Structure formats: structure tokens, C-alpha cells
N, C-alpha and C positions, 0 to 999 in steps of 0.2 A: 299479431302482426298482420296487417291488411295486405292482401295480394292485389296490387294494382300498378299501373304505369302512369306517369305524368301525362296529362292530356295533351301537352304541347308537342310531344313526339309519339303519341299513340298511333297517329295515321302512318308514320314512318314504319312502325312495327308491322302494320298490316300490309303495306304495299311492297315490302322487300323481304328477302330471306333473313329474318332477324328475330331476336328474342328480347323480351323486356322482363326485368326482375327488380326487386328492391331488397336492400340490405340495410340493417340498422346496427350500428356499433357504438362502443363506448370510447370516449376520448382517452388517449394514451395507450390504447391496446392495438394489437396487430389485427387487421381486417383482411379477409380473404374473399375475393370475387371469383368464383369458380367458372371456368368455361373450358370446353374440350371439343375439338372438331374431329372429323373422321379421317385421321391420317392414314389408316390402313387402306381406305378406298381411294383417296385422292393423293396420297403421298405427302411429304413434308411441304408446307406452304409458308410464305411470308406472312407474319402476323404483326399487328400493331395495336397498342392500347392508347387511347387518348382521353382527355377530360373534355366531355361535351359529346354531342351526338355525332355519329359517323356521317360524313358527307356522302352525297349520292355517288360520287366518283373520286378516285384518288386514294390517298392513304387515310390518316387520322388527323383531325384537328387537335391542336395542343397535345401532340404526341408525347407520351411519358416513357414508353418503353416499346421496343420492337425486337423481332427475332427473324432469322432467315429459315427457321424451322428446326434447326439443330442447336443453335446457341444464340444468346442475346447479343444483338449488334449495336444497340443504342439504348440509353436510358437517360432521363433528365435528372434523376436523383437516386442515391443509393437506397432510399426508402421504398422504391418500387422494385419488386423482384418477381421472377417467374420460377417458382420452386417445384413445379410439377415436372413430369417426364416429358420433355418436349418431343421426343421421338415417337411418342404414342398420341400426340396431339393435345396433351394437357398443357394449356397455356393459362392456367389459373394465376390471377394477379394477386399478389400480397402487398399490402401497404402497411408499413411498420410505423408505430408511434403516431397514430392518427390524431388529428385535431379537428375542430369544427370547420376549419377552412377546407378540409378534404371532402366535405359534403358536396354532393352534386351528382351529375350524370356522367357515367363513364361508358365508353364504347370500345368494342374490339372488332377488328376487321380481319377476316381470313381472305387473302388475296389470291383467288383462283385464276387460272389462265382463262382468258375470254372476256367478253363484255357482259356487264350487268348480271354476273353470277357470283359476286363476292358474298360471303356469309358475314352477317353483321349481328352483333350482340350488344345490347344496351342494359345497363343496370343503374339504378338510382341508389346512391349511398347517403345515408343520414347518420351523422355522428352526434351523439348526445353527450352532455357533460357527465363526468364520473360522479357517482353518488357521494354525498357529503357524509363523512364519518360522524357517528353519534356516540353518546356516552355508554351505550350498551353494544356488545359485540353482535353484529348482524352479518348476514351474508346474502348476496343477491346473485342469482344465476341469470346471466344474460345470454340468450340464445340468438345466434346470428344464422338465419335460414334464408338463403336465396329462394325466390319463388318465380316460376316461369308462367307465361301467359299462353304458350302454345305447346304442342306435343313434340317439338323438335328435340331429338336426342343429342344432348351435348355432354354426356357422361354423367356419372353419379353426382348428385348434389350433396355437398358436404355441409354438415351442421356443426357449428363450432360453439361449444358451451364454455363460458369463462366464469369463474367464481371470484368474486371480489369480497374481501374481508375488511371491515372497517377497523380503525385503530382506536383503542380506548384511551381517552384523554387523561383520565385520572391515573391510569397505569403508567403513562409516559411521565406524569408529574412525579410519581413515586420513584421511577427509575432515575430521573434527574436529581431528585433529593438524595437518593442513595449514592449517586455518583459524586455529588458535592460533599457529602459526609466523608466519603472515602478519601477525597482529595484533601480535606481538612486534616484527617488523621495522618495521612502520609506527610503532609507539611509539618505537623506537630512533631512526628517522630524524627524528621530530618533536623528540625531545630534543636531537639533534645540531644541528638547525637553530635551536632555541631558544638553545642555548649559543653558536652562532656569532653570532646576533643580539645577544646580551648583550655579548659581547666586542667586536663592532663598535661598539656604542654607547659602550662605555667608551673604546675607542681614539679615536673621533671626539671624545669629550668632552675627552680629554687634548689632542688636537690643537687643539681650539677654545680651550681654556684657554691653550695655548702662544701662539696668535696674538691673544688678547684682551688686547692691550697698549694702554694709554691714553697718547697723546702729548699732554701738557698744556703750554700756554704759561703764561707768568708774568704774564698780564694780571690785573687786579684781579678781574674777574668769574669767573676760573678759580681763584682762590686764596682764595675766601671760606671761612669755617669750615664752613658747611653743605655746600658742594661737596666740600671736602677730606675732611670727615668721611664723606660718602657713599662716596668713592673708597677711603678707608682701610678702611671696613667691607667693601666688595666684594673688596678685595685680601686681607683676612684670611679671607674665606669661600672664597678660591680661585677667584673668578669672573673676575678680571682682574688685570693687573699694571701698575703705574704706572711709566712710563719716566722715568728721571732727566733733568731738563731744566735746562740751565744758564741763569742769568739773562742778560737782554739778548741773546738769540740768536734773533730771529724768523726769520732767513733759513734756519735749520735746518729749518723746517717746509716740506715740499714744496708745500703749497697756496699759499705766498707766491709761488712761481715761477709758478703758474698765474695768480694775480691780476695779476702784473706783465705777463705775456704778454697777458692780456685787456685791460689798460689801454692797452698800446701799440697794439693793433689798433683799439680804439674811437677813440683820438685820431686815427688815420689817417683815419677816416671823417668827422671834424669834424661831429658832430651839431649841429643848429641849435636844437633844442628838447628838452624832457624826453621827449616821445613818440618823437622820432628817437633819443634816447639809449637808451631802452628797446629799441627795435627793433634798433639796432646791437649792443647787449649780447647779445641773443639770437642774432643772426647770427654774431657773433664767437665766442661760446661754442661754437656748433655747428661752427664751422670749425677749432677747435683740434684737432690730431691726437690719436688715442687714446693715444699714448705720452706725451703731455704732460699727460694727466688725472692 
């Protein structure tokens, strides 16, 4: 890195209390422009940073950030920050997410009380494009070192070293291919599970239809036109099947066997009233073994 100042404002650096330095940064990174005044001797002062050279009088042209000495009072963008300890005079400027547009001259003015005694600091910032990734993994160390042209003490100079690692193209391709393969596998599994579910539903429906058989007695309330029409419609739709039931054959119905068993057990209790009858019916029904249900 060459230690020099732009000739256009070199004379300004010689004729006033000022400094000149140069910083080179990489596009997209945070850049620090360090500067510190003697707050211990002069107290806290009003400070401003601007883009461009500092005018001979007044504040800063194209002011981007300013402070009253203890806190930031104005800034043109959140990209500009004073992250140093303001109470010690550290007014280092940090520019985040830099672009080539940020290249240029920056100036800082310390506004001391009195005429023609303000302290000025100028720095030239050059932002270079980020390195283009290659097919092999490489790393580049970019060192950002401010350099001064005079012996004025503005605090320790900070050196920022940033390491950039390129991305391997073929590794990205392999990652994308693996991701696509995983998506295909998941979709295939989902389709298989969906097919199994559909087949299971169809099989269960067939089994249900097979067992949905209506056992109908020949009593009048079971042979009305409305009831028979409903059963016939359900059978034609495949919902149920009517079992052929011979006339005068109530004993073929299994429930008749249960009623007979229940009647015998209740008679053994010899209920004396309707309430006792109801209680004995419930007790006898619960006492019938499961195989008799």
C-alpha cells in the first residue's frame, strides 16, 4: 500500500492543522477510518465527518455524521457509526457494507473554540471489488492500514485484517444434486403411502359391504312399503345386503335366545312391583355371559 495523499488537497494538509491518510477496502465489508483527538487536554468537542475535503471555516461539507462530544447528534445513514469511546476523543468512523460509490475523500473536523484553530483530518478511501471465487479453495488476507503523513498523534492506528474464502462451484453443484435427490425420494415415499392408504380404504369398504347384511323379520313393522323400499334402494347402491328370511321363523333370530334367557332369570327373582321388575331386568342383563350376547 503506498503512503501518499491526493495532490489536489496536499497543500491543504500542509497549511492547516490536519492529517492525510489512505485506506483501501473490499466491497461489501465494513471499513474503519480511525481518528482520535486529545479530549483529555481540550475537553469534549463538537466533531463532524463529511465526504469531501474540510472547508477552511464552518463545519463539514456533505456531512454524514456529527457528535457533540458525548453522543451522536446527527447522521445521514445508519451505515455510518462512531463505535469508539467518544468521551476519550475516539471518533473513529465505521462505514458498513461498503460499495465502490463510497470511494473518495473523507474529512473530520474537531471544532475548538476560537478562530483558525480547528483540527482537520483527511483520508482517501478506495473500495475495490470483492475477489471472484474460483474452482479451488483460496483465501486472501486484505489488510486495511491507515497511513499518516505527519507526526501528529491521533491515537493508535488500527490495522484490520479480513479473510475472504471463496466458494467451490462443484461443491455447490453436488449439494444441489443431493438436495434434489432427497426431494425426489421424499415425494416417492409420499406417493407410496398415499397409494397404500387408498388401497386400504377400498379393501375395508369391501369388507364392510360384505358384513353389512340386514337380518329382517317378517313382522308387519319390518315389511312396510317405506321400509322395504329403503332397504331395496340401499341394496341397489351396494351399501347392504338383505338376508333371505323364511316366514314364521322367529327362532332363527339369535336375539330371541337372549330374550328367553333374560325372561327366565327375571322370573326366578319374582319381582313384586314395576320398580323391582326394572331393577331385576338390569341386574339379569348384566349377569348374562358375553358369549350369550
